[in-house]
PDB file of the backbone (N, CA, C, O) and the ligand in Angstrom, with CONECT records:
HET     ZN  A 101       1
ATOM      1  N   UNK A   1     109.829 102.711 126.804  1.00  0.00           N
ATOM      2  CA  UNK A   1     109.727 102.703 125.360  1.00  0.00           C
ATOM      3  C   UNK A   1     108.297 102.463 124.861  1.00  0.00           C
ATOM      4  O   UNK A   1     107.631 101.481 125.188  1.00  0.00           O
ATOM      5  N   UNK A   2     107.892 103.406 124.071  1.00  0.00           N
ATOM      6  CA  UNK A   2     106.460 103.237 123.587  1.00  0.00           C
ATOM      7  C   UNK A   2     106.488 102.318 122.333  1.00  0.00           C
ATOM      8  O   UNK A   2     105.478 101.720 121.962  1.00  0.00           O
ATOM      9  N   UNK A   3     107.670 102.230 121.705  1.00  0.00           N
ATOM     10  CA  UNK A   3     107.778 101.520 120.469  1.00  0.00           C
ATOM     11  C   UNK A   3     108.060  99.996 120.759  1.00  0.00           C
ATOM     12  O   UNK A   3     108.951  99.644 121.532  1.00  0.00           O
ATOM     13  N   UNK A   4     107.302  99.183 120.138  1.00  0.00           N
ATOM     14  CA  UNK A   4     107.481  97.777 120.301  1.00  0.00           C
ATOM     15  C   UNK A   4     107.605  97.087 119.002  1.00  0.00           C
ATOM     16  O   UNK A   4     106.790  97.320 118.109  1.00  0.00           O
ATOM     17  N   UNK A   5     108.555  96.269 118.846  1.00  0.00           N
ATOM     18  CA  UNK A   5     108.699  95.565 117.569  1.00  0.00           C
ATOM     19  C   UNK A   5     107.749  94.392 117.542  1.00  0.00           C
ATOM     20  O   UNK A   5     107.797  93.527 118.416  1.00  0.00           O
ATOM     21  N   UNK A   6     106.905  94.357 116.564  1.00  0.00           N
ATOM     22  CA  UNK A   6     105.942  93.209 116.501  1.00  0.00           C
ATOM     23  C   UNK A   6     105.747  92.843 115.083  1.00  0.00           C
ATOM     24  O   UNK A   6     106.466  93.325 114.208  1.00  0.00           O
ATOM     25  N   UNK A   7     104.760  91.973 114.817  1.00  0.00           N
ATOM     26  CA  UNK A   7     104.526  91.645 113.406  1.00  0.00           C
ATOM     27  C   UNK A   7     103.928  92.787 112.621  1.00  0.00           C
ATOM     28  O   UNK A   7     103.092  93.513 113.158  1.00  0.00           O
ATOM     29  N   UNK A   8     104.308  92.975 111.404  1.00  0.00           N
ATOM     30  CA  UNK A   8     103.777  94.101 110.619  1.00  0.00           C
ATOM     31  C   UNK A   8     102.300  93.890 110.444  1.00  0.00           C
ATOM     32  O   UNK A   8     101.809  92.761 110.480  1.00  0.00           O
ATOM     33  N   UNK A   9     101.560  95.036 110.244  1.00  0.00           N
ATOM     34  CA  UNK A   9     100.190  94.864 110.078  1.00  0.00           C
ATOM     35  C   UNK A   9      99.858  94.038 108.818  1.00  0.00           C
ATOM     36  O   UNK A   9     100.400  94.285 107.741  1.00  0.00           O
ATOM     37  N   UNK A  10      99.011  93.114 108.969  1.00  0.00           N
ATOM     38  CA  UNK A  10      98.822  92.199 107.804  1.00  0.00           C
ATOM     39  C   UNK A  10      97.795  92.916 106.857  1.00  0.00           C
ATOM     40  O   UNK A  10      96.848  93.585 107.271  1.00  0.00           O
ATOM     41  N   UNK A  11      98.091  92.699 105.560  1.00  0.00           N
ATOM     42  CA  UNK A  11      97.263  93.264 104.535  1.00  0.00           C
ATOM     43  C   UNK A  11      96.320  92.259 103.905  1.00  0.00           C
ATOM     44  O   UNK A  11      95.804  92.499 102.813  1.00  0.00           O
ATOM     45  N   UNK A  12      96.093  91.173 104.551  1.00  0.00           N
ATOM     46  CA  UNK A  12      95.221  90.120 104.115  1.00  0.00           C
ATOM     47  C   UNK A  12      93.853  90.681 103.879  1.00  0.00           C
ATOM     48  O   UNK A  12      93.491  91.675 104.509  1.00  0.00           O
ATOM     49  N   UNK A  13      93.036  90.067 102.963  1.00  0.00           N
ATOM     50  CA  UNK A  13      91.643  90.521 102.862  1.00  0.00           C
ATOM     51  C   UNK A  13      90.943  90.517 104.184  1.00  0.00           C
ATOM     52  O   UNK A  13      91.020  89.550 104.942  1.00  0.00           O
ATOM     53  N   UNK A  14      90.252  91.613 104.466  1.00  0.00           N
ATOM     54  CA  UNK A  14      89.560  91.717 105.764  1.00  0.00           C
ATOM     55  C   UNK A  14      90.253  92.691 106.710  1.00  0.00           C
ATOM     56  O   UNK A  14      89.629  93.216 107.631  1.00  0.00           O
ATOM     57  N   UNK A  15      91.576  92.939 106.477  1.00  0.00           N
ATOM     58  CA  UNK A  15      92.369  93.781 107.321  1.00  0.00           C
ATOM     59  C   UNK A  15      91.868  95.264 107.015  1.00  0.00           C
ATOM     60  O   UNK A  15      91.522  95.608 105.885  1.00  0.00           O
ATOM     61  N   UNK A  16      91.861  96.053 108.047  1.00  0.00           N
ATOM     62  CA  UNK A  16      91.421  97.425 107.895  1.00  0.00           C
ATOM     63  C   UNK A  16      92.603  98.383 108.232  1.00  0.00           C
ATOM     64  O   UNK A  16      93.444  98.086 109.080  1.00  0.00           O
ATOM     65  N   UNK A  17      92.628  99.523 107.541  1.00  0.00           N
ATOM     66  CA  UNK A  17      93.633 100.514 107.752  1.00  0.00           C
ATOM     67  C   UNK A  17      92.885 101.873 107.746  1.00  0.00           C
ATOM     68  O   UNK A  17      92.605 102.437 106.688  1.00  0.00           O
ATOM     69  N   UNK A  18      92.581 102.363 108.926  1.00  0.00           N
ATOM     70  CA  UNK A  18      91.715 103.560 109.050  1.00  0.00           C
ATOM     71  C   UNK A  18      90.452 103.346 108.205  1.00  0.00           C
ATOM     72  O   UNK A  18      89.688 102.435 108.525  1.00  0.00           O
ATOM     73  N   UNK A  19      90.200 104.071 107.221  1.00  0.00           N
ATOM     74  CA  UNK A  19      89.002 103.983 106.439  1.00  0.00           C
ATOM     75  C   UNK A  19      88.978 102.811 105.434  1.00  0.00           C
ATOM     76  O   UNK A  19      87.931 102.446 104.899  1.00  0.00           O
ATOM     77  N   UNK A  20      90.130 102.259 105.211  1.00  0.00           N
ATOM     78  CA  UNK A  20      90.257 101.238 104.130  1.00  0.00           C
ATOM     79  C   UNK A  20      90.154  99.868 104.755  1.00  0.00           C
ATOM     80  O   UNK A  20      90.637  99.544 105.840  1.00  0.00           O
ATOM     81  N   UNK A  21      89.438  99.077 103.900  1.00  0.00           N
ATOM     82  CA  UNK A  21      89.312  97.643 104.221  1.00  0.00           C
ATOM     83  C   UNK A  21      89.811  96.881 103.028  1.00  0.00           C
ATOM     84  O   UNK A  21      89.375  97.128 101.904  1.00  0.00           O
ATOM     85  N   UNK A  22      90.703  95.974 103.248  1.00  0.00           N
ATOM     86  CA  UNK A  22      91.284  95.136 102.120  1.00  0.00           C
ATOM     87  C   UNK A  22      90.206  94.143 101.633  1.00  0.00           C
ATOM     88  O   UNK A  22      89.682  93.360 102.426  1.00  0.00           O
ATOM     89  N   UNK A  23      89.874  94.179 100.310  1.00  0.00           N
ATOM     90  CA  UNK A  23      88.882  93.291  99.730  1.00  0.00           C
ATOM     91  C   UNK A  23      89.583  92.093  99.211  1.00  0.00           C
ATOM     92  O   UNK A  23      89.191  90.958  99.484  1.00  0.00           O
ATOM     93  N   UNK A  24      90.658  92.343  98.433  1.00  0.00           N
ATOM     94  CA  UNK A  24      91.280  91.250  97.703  1.00  0.00           C
ATOM     95  C   UNK A  24      92.657  91.749  97.250  1.00  0.00           C
ATOM     96  O   UNK A  24      93.015  92.921  97.366  1.00  0.00           O
ATOM     97  N   UNK A  25      93.380  90.795  96.740  1.00  0.00           N
ATOM     98  CA  UNK A  25      94.667  91.063  96.195  1.00  0.00           C
ATOM     99  C   UNK A  25      94.639  90.930  94.703  1.00  0.00           C
ATOM    100  O   UNK A  25      94.002  89.999  94.210  1.00  0.00           O
ATOM    101  N   UNK A  26      95.275  91.782  93.945  1.00  0.00           N
ATOM    102  CA  UNK A  26      95.306  91.717  92.535  1.00  0.00           C
ATOM    103  C   UNK A  26      96.728  91.770  92.000  1.00  0.00           C
ATOM    104  O   UNK A  26      97.586  92.443  92.570  1.00  0.00           O
ATOM    105  N   UNK A  27      96.970  91.083  90.939  1.00  0.00           N
ATOM    106  CA  UNK A  27      98.290  91.052  90.397  1.00  0.00           C
ATOM    107  C   UNK A  27      98.237  91.896  89.121  1.00  0.00           C
ATOM    108  O   UNK A  27      97.442  91.639  88.216  1.00  0.00           O
ATOM    109  N   UNK A  28      99.115  92.918  89.075  1.00  0.00           N
ATOM    110  CA  UNK A  28      99.092  93.824  87.932  1.00  0.00           C
ATOM    111  C   UNK A  28     100.478  93.855  87.344  1.00  0.00           C
ATOM    112  O   UNK A  28     101.447  93.496  88.012  1.00  0.00           O
ATOM    113  N   UNK A  29     100.588  94.290  86.071  1.00  0.00           N
ATOM    114  CA  UNK A  29     101.934  94.441  85.503  1.00  0.00           C
ATOM    115  C   UNK A  29     102.139  95.968  85.306  1.00  0.00           C
ATOM    116  O   UNK A  29     101.362  96.664  84.653  1.00  0.00           O
ATOM    117  N   UNK A  30     103.236  96.420  85.917  1.00  0.00           N
ATOM    118  CA  UNK A  30     103.459  97.911  85.870  1.00  0.00           C
ATOM    119  C   UNK A  30     104.136  98.374  84.632  1.00  0.00           C
ATOM    120  O   UNK A  30     104.400  97.565  83.743  1.00  0.00           O
ATOM    121  N   UNK A  31     104.433  99.651  84.525  1.00  0.00           N
ATOM    122  CA  UNK A  31     104.977 100.177  83.308  1.00  0.00           C
ATOM    123  C   UNK A  31     106.260  99.493  82.913  1.00  0.00           C
ATOM    124  O   UNK A  31     106.555  99.460  81.718  1.00  0.00           O
ATOM    125  N   UNK A  32     107.061  98.935  83.826  1.00  0.00           N
ATOM    126  CA  UNK A  32     108.342  98.373  83.528  1.00  0.00           C
ATOM    127  C   UNK A  32     108.153  96.885  83.219  1.00  0.00           C
ATOM    128  O   UNK A  32     109.117  96.155  82.984  1.00  0.00           O
ATOM    129  N   UNK A  33     106.888  96.454  83.225  1.00  0.00           N
ATOM    130  CA  UNK A  33     106.646  95.004  82.911  1.00  0.00           C
ATOM    131  C   UNK A  33     106.839  94.133  84.143  1.00  0.00           C
ATOM    132  O   UNK A  33     106.920  92.911  84.021  1.00  0.00           O
ATOM    133  N   UNK A  34     106.913  94.723  85.309  1.00  0.00           N
ATOM    134  CA  UNK A  34     107.086  93.916  86.553  1.00  0.00           C
ATOM    135  C   UNK A  34     105.704  93.604  87.116  1.00  0.00           C
ATOM    136  O   UNK A  34     104.798  94.435  87.184  1.00  0.00           O
ATOM    137  N   UNK A  35     105.621  92.334  87.513  1.00  0.00           N
ATOM    138  CA  UNK A  35     104.353  91.996  88.147  1.00  0.00           C
ATOM    139  C   UNK A  35     104.406  92.236  89.540  1.00  0.00           C
ATOM    140  O   UNK A  35     105.342  91.832  90.230  1.00  0.00           O
ATOM    141  N   UNK A  36     103.367  92.926  90.021  1.00  0.00           N
ATOM    142  CA  UNK A  36     103.393  93.238  91.434  1.00  0.00           C
ATOM    143  C   UNK A  36     101.887  93.068  91.998  1.00  0.00           C
ATOM    144  O   UNK A  36     100.891  93.245  91.297  1.00  0.00           O
ATOM    145  N   UNK A  37     101.860  92.723  93.270  1.00  0.00           N
ATOM    146  CA  UNK A  37     100.600  92.536  93.884  1.00  0.00           C
ATOM    147  C   UNK A  37     100.070  93.800  94.500  1.00  0.00           C
ATOM    148  O   UNK A  37     100.758  94.467  95.273  1.00  0.00           O
ATOM    149  N   UNK A  38      98.840  94.130  94.157  1.00  0.00           N
ATOM    150  CA  UNK A  38      98.229  95.307  94.807  1.00  0.00           C
ATOM    151  C   UNK A  38      97.101  94.867  95.663  1.00  0.00           C
ATOM    152  O   UNK A  38      96.537  93.790  95.468  1.00  0.00           O
ATOM    153  N   UNK A  39      96.771  95.679  96.597  1.00  0.00           N
ATOM    154  CA  UNK A  39      95.619  95.372  97.448  1.00  0.00           C
ATOM    155  C   UNK A  39      94.426  96.140  96.805  1.00  0.00           C
ATOM    156  O   UNK A  39      94.561  97.301  96.418  1.00  0.00           O
ATOM    157  N   UNK A  40      93.299  95.482  96.709  1.00  0.00           N
ATOM    158  CA  UNK A  40      92.084  96.115  96.349  1.00  0.00           C
ATOM    159  C   UNK A  40      91.345  96.495  97.587  1.00  0.00           C
ATOM    160  O   UNK A  40      90.889  95.615  98.318  1.00  0.00           O
ATOM    161  N   UNK A  41      91.199  97.792  97.865  1.00  0.00           N
ATOM    162  CA  UNK A  41      90.608  98.220  99.026  1.00  0.00           C
ATOM    163  C   UNK A  41      89.379  98.941  98.831  1.00  0.00           C
ATOM    164  O   UNK A  41      89.128  99.491  97.759  1.00  0.00           O
ATOM    165  N   UNK A  42      88.543  98.966  99.893  1.00  0.00           N
ATOM    166  CA  UNK A  42      87.320  99.787  99.833  1.00  0.00           C
ATOM    167  C   UNK A  42      87.423 100.858 100.939  1.00  0.00           C
ATOM    168  O   UNK A  42      87.722 100.552 102.094  1.00  0.00           O
ATOM    169  N   UNK A  43      87.173 102.089 100.561  1.00  0.00           N
ATOM    170  CA  UNK A  43      87.236 103.130 101.525  1.00  0.00           C
ATOM    171  C   UNK A  43      85.852 103.182 102.230  1.00  0.00           C
ATOM    172  O   UNK A  43      84.842 102.674 101.743  1.00  0.00           O
ATOM    173  N   UNK A  44      85.890 103.840 103.422  1.00  0.00           N
ATOM    174  CA  UNK A  44      84.617 103.986 104.192  1.00  0.00           C
ATOM    175  C   UNK A  44      83.513 104.681 103.449  1.00  0.00           C
ATOM    176  O   UNK A  44      82.332 104.512 103.753  1.00  0.00           O
ATOM    177  N   UNK A  45      83.933 105.518 102.406  1.00  0.00           N
ATOM    178  CA  UNK A  45      82.950 106.242 101.674  1.00  0.00           C
ATOM    179  C   UNK A  45      82.424 105.378 100.584  1.00  0.00           C
ATOM    180  O   UNK A  45      81.454 105.746  99.923  1.00  0.00           O
ATOM    181  N   UNK A  46      83.019 104.250 100.368  1.00  0.00           N
ATOM    182  CA  UNK A  46      82.428 103.271  99.355  1.00  0.00           C
ATOM    183  C   UNK A  46      83.289 103.167  98.073  1.00  0.00           C
ATOM    184  O   UNK A  46      83.028 102.333  97.206  1.00  0.00           O
ATOM    185  N   UNK A  47      84.310 104.023  97.974  1.00  0.00           N
ATOM    186  CA  UNK A  47      85.223 104.007  96.830  1.00  0.00           C
ATOM    187  C   UNK A  47      86.092 102.729  96.863  1.00  0.00           C
ATOM    188  O   UNK A  47      86.680 102.402  97.895  1.00  0.00           O
ATOM    189  N   UNK A  48      86.168 102.004  95.714  1.00  0.00           N
ATOM    190  CA  UNK A  48      87.107 100.857  95.659  1.00  0.00           C
ATOM    191  C   UNK A  48      88.212 101.276  94.744  1.00  0.00           C
ATOM    192  O   UNK A  48      88.020 101.783  93.639  1.00  0.00           O
ATOM    193  N   UNK A  49      89.394 101.029  95.280  1.00  0.00           N
ATOM    194  CA  UNK A  49      90.581 101.312  94.440  1.00  0.00           C
ATOM    195  C   UNK A  49      91.703 100.350  94.836  1.00  0.00           C
ATOM    196  O   UNK A  49      91.564  99.543  95.755  1.00  0.00           O
ATOM    197  N   UNK A  50      92.849 100.466  94.091  1.00  0.00           N
ATOM    198  CA  UNK A  50      93.902  99.576  94.267  1.00  0.00           C
ATOM    199  C   UNK A  50      95.079 100.402  94.870  1.00  0.00           C
ATOM    200  O   UNK A  50      95.286 101.565  94.525  1.00  0.00           O
ATOM    201  N   UNK A  51      95.803  99.772  95.746  1.00  0.00           N
ATOM    202  CA  UNK A  51      96.854 100.419  96.415  1.00  0.00           C
ATOM    203  C   UNK A  51      98.000  99.462  96.713  1.00  0.00           C
ATOM    204  O   UNK A  51      97.803  98.257  96.872  1.00  0.00           O
ATOM    205  N   UNK A  52      99.216 100.036  96.785  1.00  0.00           N
ATOM    206  CA  UNK A  52     100.394  99.107  97.008  1.00  0.00           C
ATOM    207  C   UNK A  52     100.309  98.705  98.518  1.00  0.00           C
ATOM    208  O   UNK A  52      99.931  99.519  99.360  1.00  0.00           O
ATOM    209  N   UNK A  53     100.664  97.457  98.828  1.00  0.00           N
ATOM    210  CA  UNK A  53     100.600  96.993 100.202  1.00  0.00           C
ATOM    211  C   UNK A  53     101.524  97.752 101.104  1.00  0.00           C
ATOM    212  O   UNK A  53     101.236  97.979 102.279  1.00  0.00           O
ATOM    213  N   UNK A  54     102.702  98.163 100.505  1.00  0.00           N
ATOM    214  CA  UNK A  54     103.617  99.012 101.307  1.00  0.00           C
ATOM    215  C   UNK A  54     102.967 100.306 101.758  1.00  0.00           C
ATOM    216  O   UNK A  54     103.232 100.783 102.862  1.00  0.00           O
ATOM    217  N   UNK A  55     102.125 100.872 100.922  1.00  0.00           N
ATOM    218  CA  UNK A  55     101.466 102.107 101.292  1.00  0.00           C
ATOM    219  C   UNK A  55     100.523 101.908 102.528  1.00  0.00           C
ATOM    220  O   UNK A  55     100.394 102.753 103.414  1.00  0.00           O
ATOM    221  N   UNK A  56      99.900 100.740 102.494  1.00  0.00           N
ATOM    222  CA  UNK A  56      98.989 100.490 103.628  1.00  0.00           C
ATOM    223  C   UNK A  56      99.810 100.238 104.881  1.00  0.00           C
ATOM    224  O   UNK A  56      99.503 100.752 105.957  1.00  0.00           O
ATOM    225  N   UNK A  57     100.894  99.415 104.721  1.00  0.00           N
ATOM    226  CA  UNK A  57     101.680  99.047 105.904  1.00  0.00           C
ATOM    227  C   UNK A  57     102.308 100.259 106.471  1.00  0.00           C
ATOM    228  O   UNK A  57     102.378 100.395 107.693  1.00  0.00           O
ATOM    229  N   UNK A  58     102.786 101.182 105.621  1.00  0.00           N
ATOM    230  CA  UNK A  58     103.456 102.381 106.166  1.00  0.00           C
ATOM    231  C   UNK A  58     102.397 103.459 106.527  1.00  0.00           C
ATOM    232  O   UNK A  58     102.742 104.536 107.014  1.00  0.00           O
ATOM    233  N   UNK A  59     101.139 103.157 106.285  1.00  0.00           N
ATOM    234  CA  UNK A  59     100.050 104.128 106.581  1.00  0.00           C
ATOM    235  C   UNK A  59     100.162 105.330 105.745  1.00  0.00           C
ATOM    236  O   UNK A  59      99.688 106.401 106.126  1.00  0.00           O
ATOM    237  N   UNK A  60     100.767 105.202 104.623  1.00  0.00           N
ATOM    238  CA  UNK A  60     100.852 106.399 103.641  1.00  0.00           C
ATOM    239  C   UNK A  60      99.484 106.622 103.130  1.00  0.00           C
ATOM    240  O   UNK A  60      99.029 107.761 103.029  1.00  0.00           O
ATOM    241  N   UNK A  61      98.793 105.532 102.794  1.00  0.00           N
ATOM    242  CA  UNK A  61      97.445 105.588 102.205  1.00  0.00           C
ATOM    243  C   UNK A  61      96.476 105.127 103.298  1.00  0.00           C
ATOM    244  O   UNK A  61      96.573 104.011 103.807  1.00  0.00           O
ATOM    245  N   UNK A  62      95.552 106.005 103.639  1.00  0.00           N
ATOM    246  CA  UNK A  62      94.595 105.709 104.726  1.00  0.00           C
ATOM    247  C   UNK A  62      93.159 105.966 104.265  1.00  0.00           C
ATOM    248  O   UNK A  62      92.206 105.701 104.999  1.00  0.00           O
ATOM    249  N   UNK A  63      93.019 106.471 103.075  1.00  0.00           N
ATOM    250  CA  UNK A  63      91.666 106.678 102.475  1.00  0.00           C
ATOM    251  C   UNK A  63      91.829 106.845 100.981  1.00  0.00           C
ATOM    252  O   UNK A  63      92.946 106.895 100.466  1.00  0.00           O
ATOM    253  N   UNK A  64      90.708 106.930 100.290  1.00  0.00           N
ATOM    254  CA  UNK A  64      90.773 107.102  98.921  1.00  0.00           C
ATOM    255  C   UNK A  64      91.128 108.510  98.559  1.00  0.00           C
ATOM    256  O   UNK A  64      91.347 108.832  97.391  1.00  0.00           O
ATOM    257  N   UNK A  65      91.186 109.382  99.601  1.00  0.00           N
ATOM    258  CA  UNK A  65      91.569 110.763  99.345  1.00  0.00           C
ATOM    259  C   UNK A  65      90.467 111.638 100.131  1.00  0.00           C
ATOM    260  O   UNK A  65      90.613 112.834 100.383  1.00  0.00           O
ATOM    261  N   UNK A  66      89.398 110.903 100.462  1.00  0.00           N
ATOM    262  CA  UNK A  66      88.255 111.711 101.144  1.00  0.00           C
ATOM    263  C   UNK A  66      88.650 112.097 102.499  1.00  0.00           C
ATOM    264  O   UNK A  66      88.095 113.065 103.018  1.00  0.00           O
ATOM    265  N   UNK A  67      89.603 111.402 103.162  1.00  0.00           N
ATOM    266  CA  UNK A  67      90.057 111.891 104.428  1.00  0.00           C
ATOM    267  C   UNK A  67      90.689 113.241 104.378  1.00  0.00           C
ATOM    268  O   UNK A  67      90.501 114.098 105.241  1.00  0.00           O
ATOM    269  N   UNK A  68      91.477 113.398 103.289  1.00  0.00           N
ATOM    270  CA  UNK A  68      92.134 114.650 103.103  1.00  0.00           C
ATOM    271  C   UNK A  68      91.042 115.698 102.669  1.00  0.00           C
ATOM    272  O   UNK A  68      91.071 116.844 103.118  1.00  0.00           O
ATOM    273  N   UNK A  69      90.155 115.306 101.854  1.00  0.00           N
ATOM    274  CA  UNK A  69      89.089 116.272 101.486  1.00  0.00           C
ATOM    275  C   UNK A  69      88.316 116.673 102.651  1.00  0.00           C
ATOM    276  O   UNK A  69      87.945 117.841 102.763  1.00  0.00           O
ATOM    277  N   UNK A  70      88.029 115.738 103.577  1.00  0.00           N
ATOM    278  CA  UNK A  70      87.243 116.144 104.813  1.00  0.00           C
ATOM    279  C   UNK A  70      88.009 117.143 105.561  1.00  0.00           C
ATOM    280  O   UNK A  70      87.459 118.151 106.005  1.00  0.00           O
ATOM    281  N   UNK A  71      89.340 116.888 105.730  1.00  0.00           N
ATOM    282  CA  UNK A  71      90.148 117.805 106.506  1.00  0.00           C
ATOM    283  C   UNK A  71      90.194 119.235 105.848  1.00  0.00           C
ATOM    284  O   UNK A  71      90.187 120.255 106.536  1.00  0.00           O
ATOM    285  N   UNK A  72      90.239 119.244 104.513  1.00  0.00           N
ATOM    286  CA  UNK A  72      90.240 120.571 103.789  1.00  0.00           C
ATOM    287  C   UNK A  72      88.859 121.212 104.040  1.00  0.00           C
ATOM    288  O   UNK A  72      88.801 122.416 104.291  1.00  0.00           O
ATOM    289  N   UNK A  73      87.801 120.491 103.985  1.00  0.00           N
ATOM    290  CA  UNK A  73      86.483 121.021 104.191  1.00  0.00           C
ATOM    291  C   UNK A  73      86.342 121.580 105.648  1.00  0.00           C
ATOM    292  O   UNK A  73      85.722 122.619 105.875  1.00  0.00           O
ATOM    293  N   UNK A  74      86.914 120.882 106.563  1.00  0.00           N
ATOM    294  CA  UNK A  74      86.922 121.354 107.968  1.00  0.00           C
ATOM    295  C   UNK A  74      87.635 122.627 108.098  1.00  0.00           C
ATOM    296  O   UNK A  74      87.175 123.568 108.744  1.00  0.00           O
ATOM    297  N   UNK A  75      88.807 122.657 107.457  1.00  0.00           N
ATOM    298  CA  UNK A  75      89.602 123.860 107.572  1.00  0.00           C
ATOM    299  C   UNK A  75      88.886 125.074 106.925  1.00  0.00           C
ATOM    300  O   UNK A  75      88.893 126.197 107.429  1.00  0.00           O
ATOM    301  N   UNK A  76      88.271 124.750 105.769  1.00  0.00           N
ATOM    302  CA  UNK A  76      87.555 125.851 105.085  1.00  0.00           C
ATOM    303  C   UNK A  76      86.365 126.368 105.943  1.00  0.00           C
ATOM    304  O   UNK A  76      86.072 127.563 105.988  1.00  0.00           O
ATOM    305  N   UNK A  77      85.681 125.374 106.636  1.00  0.00           N
ATOM    306  CA  UNK A  77      84.549 125.703 107.455  1.00  0.00           C
ATOM    307  C   UNK A  77      85.010 126.624 108.667  1.00  0.00           C
ATOM    308  O   UNK A  77      84.309 127.548 109.081  1.00  0.00           O
ATOM    309  N   UNK A  78      86.182 126.309 109.168  1.00  0.00           N
ATOM    310  CA  UNK A  78      86.664 127.079 110.289  1.00  0.00           C
ATOM    311  C   UNK A  78      87.109 128.489 109.826  1.00  0.00           C
ATOM    312  O   UNK A  78      86.966 129.472 110.552  1.00  0.00           O
ATOM    313  N   UNK A  79      87.630 128.547 108.643  1.00  0.00           N
ATOM    314  CA  UNK A  79      88.050 129.799 108.034  1.00  0.00           C
ATOM    315  C   UNK A  79      86.808 130.688 107.885  1.00  0.00           C
ATOM    316  O   UNK A  79      86.852 131.889 108.154  1.00  0.00           O
ATOM    317  N   UNK A  80      85.721 130.083 107.460  1.00  0.00           N
ATOM    318  CA  UNK A  80      84.508 130.802 107.250  1.00  0.00           C
ATOM    319  C   UNK A  80      83.876 131.262 108.541  1.00  0.00           C
ATOM    320  O   UNK A  80      83.299 132.348 108.598  1.00  0.00           O
ATOM    321  N   UNK A  81      83.977 130.436 109.600  1.00  0.00           N
ATOM    322  CA  UNK A  81      83.460 130.706 110.929  1.00  0.00           C
ATOM    323  C   UNK A  81      84.214 131.925 111.474  1.00  0.00           C
ATOM    324  O   UNK A  81      83.608 132.815 112.070  1.00  0.00           O
ATOM    325  N   UNK A  82      85.518 131.962 111.274  1.00  0.00           N
ATOM    326  CA  UNK A  82      86.314 133.069 111.678  1.00  0.00           C
ATOM    327  C   UNK A  82      85.909 134.314 110.995  1.00  0.00           C
ATOM    328  O   UNK A  82      85.715 135.353 111.625  1.00  0.00           O
ATOM    329  N   UNK A  83      85.782 134.223 109.742  1.00  0.00           N
ATOM    330  CA  UNK A  83      85.376 135.405 108.881  1.00  0.00           C
ATOM    331  C   UNK A  83      84.075 135.947 109.311  1.00  0.00           C
ATOM    332  O   UNK A  83      83.892 137.163 109.379  1.00  0.00           O
ATOM    333  N   UNK A  84      83.096 135.019 109.626  1.00  0.00           N
ATOM    334  CA  UNK A  84      81.758 135.529 110.105  1.00  0.00           C
ATOM    335  C   UNK A  84      81.873 136.230 111.417  1.00  0.00           C
ATOM    336  O   UNK A  84      81.232 137.250 111.668  1.00  0.00           O
ATOM    337  N   UNK A  85      82.752 135.629 112.299  1.00  0.00           N
ATOM    338  CA  UNK A  85      82.939 136.255 113.649  1.00  0.00           C
ATOM    339  C   UNK A  85      83.474 137.614 113.509  1.00  0.00           C
ATOM    340  O   UNK A  85      83.007 138.551 114.157  1.00  0.00           O
ATOM    341  N   UNK A  86      84.515 137.755 112.617  1.00  0.00           N
ATOM    342  CA  UNK A  86      85.075 139.028 112.407  1.00  0.00           C
ATOM    343  C   UNK A  86      83.998 140.042 111.936  1.00  0.00           C
ATOM    344  O   UNK A  86      83.955 141.179 112.403  1.00  0.00           O
ATOM    345  N   UNK A  87      83.179 139.616 111.046  1.00  0.00           N
ATOM    346  CA  UNK A  87      82.162 140.469 110.421  1.00  0.00           C
ATOM    347  C   UNK A  87      81.195 140.896 111.561  1.00  0.00           C
ATOM    348  O   UNK A  87      80.791 142.055 111.649  1.00  0.00           O
ATOM    349  N   UNK A  88      80.839 139.911 112.432  1.00  0.00           N
ATOM    350  CA  UNK A  88      79.979 140.177 113.494  1.00  0.00           C
ATOM    351  C   UNK A  88      80.534 141.279 114.439  1.00  0.00           C
ATOM    352  O   UNK A  88      79.812 142.185 114.855  1.00  0.00           O
ATOM    353  N   UNK A  89      81.827 141.163 114.753  1.00  0.00           N
ATOM    354  CA  UNK A  89      82.482 142.049 115.635  1.00  0.00           C
ATOM    355  C   UNK A  89      82.542 143.423 115.019  1.00  0.00           C
ATOM    356  O   UNK A  89      82.433 144.439 115.706  1.00  0.00           O
ATOM    357  N   UNK A  90      82.730 143.442 113.625  1.00  0.00           N
ATOM    358  CA  UNK A  90      82.721 144.823 113.017  1.00  0.00           C
ATOM    359  C   UNK A  90      81.388 145.457 113.106  1.00  0.00           C
ATOM    360  O   UNK A  90      81.274 146.671 113.274  1.00  0.00           O
ATOM    361  N   UNK A  91      80.308 144.604 112.989  1.00  0.00           N
ATOM    362  CA  UNK A  91      78.978 145.251 113.105  1.00  0.00           C
ATOM    363  C   UNK A  91      78.730 145.708 114.562  1.00  0.00           C
ATOM    364  O   UNK A  91      78.084 146.725 114.817  1.00  0.00           O
ATOM    365  N   UNK A  92      79.269 144.918 115.495  1.00  0.00           N
ATOM    366  CA  UNK A  92      79.041 145.155 116.969  1.00  0.00           C
ATOM    367  C   UNK A  92      79.772 146.567 117.322  1.00  0.00           C
ATOM    368  O   UNK A  92      79.286 147.362 118.127  1.00  0.00           O
ATOM    369  N   UNK A  93      80.891 146.771 116.687  1.00  0.00           N
ATOM    370  CA  UNK A  93      81.585 148.010 117.023  1.00  0.00           C
ATOM    371  C   UNK A  93      80.863 149.247 116.547  1.00  0.00           C
ATOM    372  O   UNK A  93      80.568 149.373 115.359  1.00  0.00           O
ATOM    373  N   UNK A  94      80.575 150.158 117.445  1.00  0.00           N
ATOM    374  CA  UNK A  94      79.878 151.408 116.993  1.00  0.00           C
ATOM    375  C   UNK A  94      80.869 152.205 116.171  1.00  0.00           C
ATOM    376  O   UNK A  94      82.011 152.452 116.560  1.00  0.00           O
ATOM    377  N   UNK A  95      80.361 152.595 115.007  1.00  0.00           N
ATOM    378  CA  UNK A  95      81.299 153.449 114.168  1.00  0.00           C
ATOM    379  C   UNK A  95      81.086 154.853 114.553  1.00  0.00           C
ATOM    380  O   UNK A  95      79.957 155.301 114.756  1.00  0.00           O
ATOM    381  N   UNK A  96      82.165 155.553 114.655  1.00  0.00           N
ATOM    382  CA  UNK A  96      82.222 156.963 115.029  1.00  0.00           C
ATOM    383  C   UNK A  96      81.769 157.841 113.956  1.00  0.00           C
ATOM    384  O   UNK A  96      81.758 159.061 114.119  1.00  0.00           O
TER     385      UNK A  96
HETATM  386 ZN    ZN A 101      86.945 107.594 100.726  1.00  0.00          ZN2+
END
């Protein structure tokens, strides 16, 4: 079994989740008037934002969004690389 039941990852200040580091806990009142605790986190890129502790624990939130942006940029770059390669092959092919 690779899965082992252990203590849930702690979201105390100083804990890190991929690019995110927990700075502090803040209590906010949501739209329904419920008080809830959010984690104030700083992303590796420097962005500070607030996120639900559940999202950190479940690893739903792992960056401010830049992780996703990076992946999109990488995909785009690969697409371009392929396009350039295709263009190069077309040039290399002698046209009859
Ligand atoms: Zn970020």
